[in-house]
C-alpha positions as CSV (number, residue, x, y, z in Angstrom):
1,M,-5.8,-15.1,-71.4
2,N,-3.8,-17.4,-69.4
3,G,-0.4,-17.8,-68.4
4,Q,2.1,-14.0,-68.2
5,V,1.8,-11.6,-71.0
6,P,5.9,-11.5,-72.2
7,W,5.5,-8.0,-72.5
8,R,4.1,-7.2,-69.1
9,H,6.5,-4.9,-67.7
10,E,7.0,-3.1,-70.7
11,P,6.0,0.7,-70.5
12,P,2.4,1.6,-71.4
13,W,2.7,3.4,-74.9
14,R,5.0,0.6,-76.3
15,V,2.6,-1.9,-75.4
16,R,-0.7,0.5,-76.8
17,L,2.0,-0.1,-80.0
18,L,1.2,-3.8,-79.6
19,Q,-2.4,-3.3,-79.0
20,Q,-2.9,-1.1,-82.3
21,I,-1.4,-3.3,-84.6
22,Q,-3.2,-6.2,-83.3
23,D,-6.6,-4.4,-83.7
24,L,-5.9,-2.9,-87.0
25,A,-4.7,-6.2,-87.9
26,A,-8.5,-7.4,-86.9
27,D,-10.1,-4.3,-88.7
28,R,-8.6,-5.5,-91.7
29,A,-9.6,-8.8,-91.3
30,V,-13.2,-8.0,-90.7
31,M,-13.4,-5.8,-93.7
32,L,-12.2,-8.5,-95.9
33,R,-15.0,-11.0,-94.6
34,R,-17.7,-8.6,-94.9
35,G,-16.6,-7.5,-98.3
36,Y,-17.6,-4.2,-99.9
37,H,-21.3,-5.0,-99.8
38,V,-21.6,-3.7,-96.7
39,H,-21.1,-0.2,-98.1
40,G,-23.5,-0.4,-101.2
41,R,-23.2,-2.6,-104.7
42,D,-22.0,0.4,-107.1
43,E,-18.5,0.8,-107.7
44,L,-17.8,3.6,-105.8
45,A,-18.2,1.5,-102.9
46,R,-16.0,-0.9,-104.0
47,E,-13.3,1.7,-104.6
48,R,-13.7,3.4,-101.0
49,W,-13.7,-0.3,-99.3
50,D,-10.6,-1.0,-101.6
51,A,-9.1,2.4,-100.2
52,T,-10.1,1.6,-96.7
53,V,-8.3,-1.7,-96.6
54,V,-4.9,-0.4,-98.2
55,L,-5.3,2.8,-95.6
56,V,-5.5,0.4,-92.4
57,E,-3.0,-2.1,-93.7
58,G,-0.3,0.8,-94.3
59,I,-1.0,2.0,-90.7
60,R,-0.6,-0.9,-89.6
61,R,2.9,-1.6,-90.9
62,D,4.3,1.9,-90.4
63,L,3.3,0.8,-86.7
64,E,5.5,-2.5,-87.1
65,Q,8.4,-0.3,-87.8
66,R,7.6,2.1,-85.3
67,A,7.4,-1.0,-82.3
68,L,10.6,-2.5,-84.1
69,A,12.7,0.7,-84.2
70,S,11.9,1.5,-80.5
71,G,13.0,-2.8,-79.5
72,T,9.9,-4.4,-79.6
73,P,10.9,-8.0,-80.5
74,R,10.0,-9.5,-83.6
75,P,8.0,-12.4,-81.8
76,W,6.0,-10.3,-79.9
77,I,5.0,-8.6,-83.1
78,D,3.9,-11.6,-84.2
79,D,1.9,-13.0,-81.8
80,V,-0.5,-10.1,-81.9
81,L,-0.6,-10.4,-85.7
82,V,-1.5,-13.9,-85.7
83,L,-4.6,-13.4,-82.8
84,G,-5.2,-10.0,-85.4
85,H,-5.8,-11.7,-88.7
86,R,-8.2,-14.0,-87.2
87,G,-10.0,-11.1,-86.1
88,I,-9.7,-11.1,-82.2
89,R,-8.8,-7.2,-80.8
90,Y,-6.1,-6.8,-78.3
91,T,-8.5,-6.6,-75.3
92,D,-10.4,-9.5,-75.8
93,Y,-7.3,-11.4,-75.2
94,Y,-4.6,-9.5,-73.3
95,P,-4.8,-7.0,-70.7
96,D,-5.8,-3.2,-71.0
97,P,-2.5,-1.3,-71.1
98,R,-3.9,1.7,-69.6
99,A,-5.2,-0.6,-66.4
100,R,-4.0,0.7,-63.5
101,T,-2.5,3.3,-64.8
102,N,-2.9,7.3,-64.9
103,R,-4.6,7.4,-68.2
104,A,-4.7,11.0,-68.8
105,R,-0.4,11.0,-68.1
106,E,-0.2,7.8,-70.2
107,A,-2.3,9.2,-73.4
108,S,0.3,12.4,-72.9
109,I,3.3,10.1,-73.4
110,E,2.1,8.4,-75.8
111,R,1.8,11.5,-77.7
112,L,5.1,12.6,-77.0
113,G,6.4,9.2,-78.2
114,G,4.8,9.9,-81.2
115,D,6.5,13.3,-81.5
116,V,9.3,11.6,-81.3
117,W,9.0,8.7,-83.1
118,H,8.4,11.4,-86.3
119,L,11.6,13.4,-85.2
120,Q,13.8,10.3,-85.2
121,H,12.3,8.9,-88.4
122,M,12.8,12.3,-90.0
123,A,16.9,12.3,-89.1
124,A,16.9,9.2,-91.0
125,L,15.5,9.7,-93.7
126,S,17.5,12.9,-94.1
127,A,20.5,11.0,-93.4
128,S,20.0,8.4,-95.7
129,R,18.5,10.6,-98.4
130,R,21.5,12.9,-98.0
131,D,24.1,9.8,-98.5
132,R,21.9,8.3,-101.8
133,L,22.0,11.6,-103.1
134,Y,26.0,11.7,-102.6
135,G,26.0,8.1,-104.2
136,H,24.3,9.3,-107.5
137,G,26.9,12.5,-107.3
138,V,24.6,14.8,-106.4
139,L,26.3,17.4,-104.0
140,T,23.9,20.1,-103.3
141,E,20.4,19.9,-102.6
142,P,18.4,19.5,-105.7
143,E,15.2,20.9,-103.2
144,P,16.3,23.4,-101.4
145,V,12.9,24.9,-100.6
146,A,11.6,21.8,-99.5
147,A,14.4,21.1,-97.5
148,E,13.9,23.7,-95.3
149,Q,10.5,23.3,-94.6
150,F,11.6,19.5,-93.6
151,E,13.8,21.1,-91.2
152,R,11.6,23.5,-89.6
153,N,9.3,20.6,-89.5
154,M,11.6,18.7,-87.8
155,I,12.1,21.8,-85.2
156,T,8.6,22.3,-84.3
157,Y,8.7,18.8,-83.5
158,W,11.4,18.8,-81.5
159,M,9.9,22.1,-79.6
160,R,6.6,20.4,-78.8
161,A,8.3,17.3,-77.4
162,H,11.1,19.1,-75.3
163,T,7.8,21.3,-74.2
164,A,5.5,18.3,-73.5
165,A,8.6,16.2,-71.3
166,D,9.2,19.3,-69.2
167,S,5.2,19.4,-68.7
168,L,5.1,16.0,-67.7
169,D,8.4,15.9,-65.5
170,L,9.7,12.5,-67.0
171,S,11.5,10.2,-65.2
172,P,14.8,9.3,-66.6
173,L,13.9,5.9,-67.6
174,E,11.0,7.3,-69.2
175,R,13.3,9.6,-70.9
176,K,16.0,6.7,-71.9
177,D,12.7,4.2,-73.3
178,L,11.2,7.3,-75.2
179,W,14.3,8.2,-77.1
180,A,17.2,6.6,-79.1
181,T,20.4,8.0,-77.6
182,T,22.9,5.4,-78.6
183,V,24.7,4.1,-81.6
184,E,22.8,1.0,-81.5
185,Q,19.4,2.4,-80.9
186,W,19.9,4.5,-84.0
187,R,21.1,1.2,-86.0
188,R,18.0,0.1,-84.9
189,V,15.6,2.7,-86.3
190,V,17.5,3.2,-89.6
191,A,17.4,-1.1,-89.6
192,A,13.5,-0.7,-89.1
193,T,12.7,2.3,-91.6
194,T,15.2,3.7,-94.2
195,A,17.3,0.6,-94.7
196,T,14.1,-0.8,-96.3
197,Y,13.2,1.5,-98.4
198,D,13.9,2.0,-102.0
199,D,14.9,4.9,-103.5
200,H,10.7,6.2,-104.5
201,E,9.7,5.1,-101.3
202,L,12.5,7.2,-99.0
203,G,11.9,10.3,-101.8
204,Q,7.7,9.7,-101.4
205,R,8.1,9.9,-97.3
206,W,10.8,12.4,-97.7
207,W,8.2,14.6,-99.6
208,A,5.7,13.7,-97.3
209,H,7.7,15.1,-93.9
210,A,8.7,18.2,-96.1
211,H,4.7,19.1,-96.3
212,A,3.7,23.0,-94.6
213,G,1.0,21.5,-93.1
214,I,2.7,20.1,-90.5
215,E,4.7,22.9,-89.0
216,R,1.0,25.0,-88.7
217,M,-0.2,21.9,-87.3
218,L,2.2,21.6,-84.5
219,G,3.0,25.2,-84.1
220,A,-1.0,25.7,-83.4
221,S,-0.4,23.1,-80.7
222,L,2.9,25.6,-78.8
223,A,2.0,28.1,-77.1
224,P,3.7,31.6,-78.6
225,R,5.8,31.9,-75.3
226,T,7.3,28.9,-75.6
227,I,8.3,28.9,-79.5
228,T,11.6,32.0,-79.0
229,P,13.4,30.5,-76.3
230,I,14.5,27.3,-77.5
231,T,14.0,27.2,-81.4
232,A,17.9,28.0,-81.6
233,K,18.4,24.8,-79.5
234,A,15.6,22.5,-81.6
235,S,17.7,23.9,-84.4
236,A,21.2,22.9,-82.9
237,V,19.8,19.3,-82.0
238,C,18.2,18.9,-85.6
239,C,21.2,19.4,-87.6
240,R,23.1,17.0,-84.9
241,L,20.5,14.5,-85.5
242,R,20.5,15.1,-89.3
243,R,24.5,13.7,-88.9
244,T,24.0,10.6,-87.1
């Protein structure tokens, strides 16, 4: 690419969001161009191809939400989408965001950023769902078992993020980049996510995050000795997030 990349000073994990958005758009463009016949000519092949196209598009849209919520300007996202829709992958046009970095550490920060994002998104989902239920005159939790599981999932995300942040010894700037701490930043999270959901999509996403498998999956990656000391703190933090 000629000239300077506008996001050259952004942290690698944020640039990686742009990379994934462009690459998924490129994957979809290639799939649409080739059609389903490369997988066979029967109805099952067409259904698998169609489901894969829908899945790739859904993941890309979710990444766009996360990028916007993290403060990535919309024009930057549009720039990579233009190239992706032409079938051009990110590193075919832009520098590798992990070049000249500690790749192992950046990969860990990227995973941490994913956990923080899920936690913040869940906080927004919980608050928006509560407000909409109140608006419909529902003043008590209609799904107490699922709501309890949702909270446990939030707590487990927080515990894993807390453990990872400590082990990585993040700088104050890295912590600030990863976490929404101001009212304006939380408004940006809501604007990119729940403000765009109708009641059906809000409910669908809330239920998806209330699945018991999330707690089991995340808990398996935590050492048993790390769980007990910070569980109470995690619960308190998650309660504050849901009231944000």
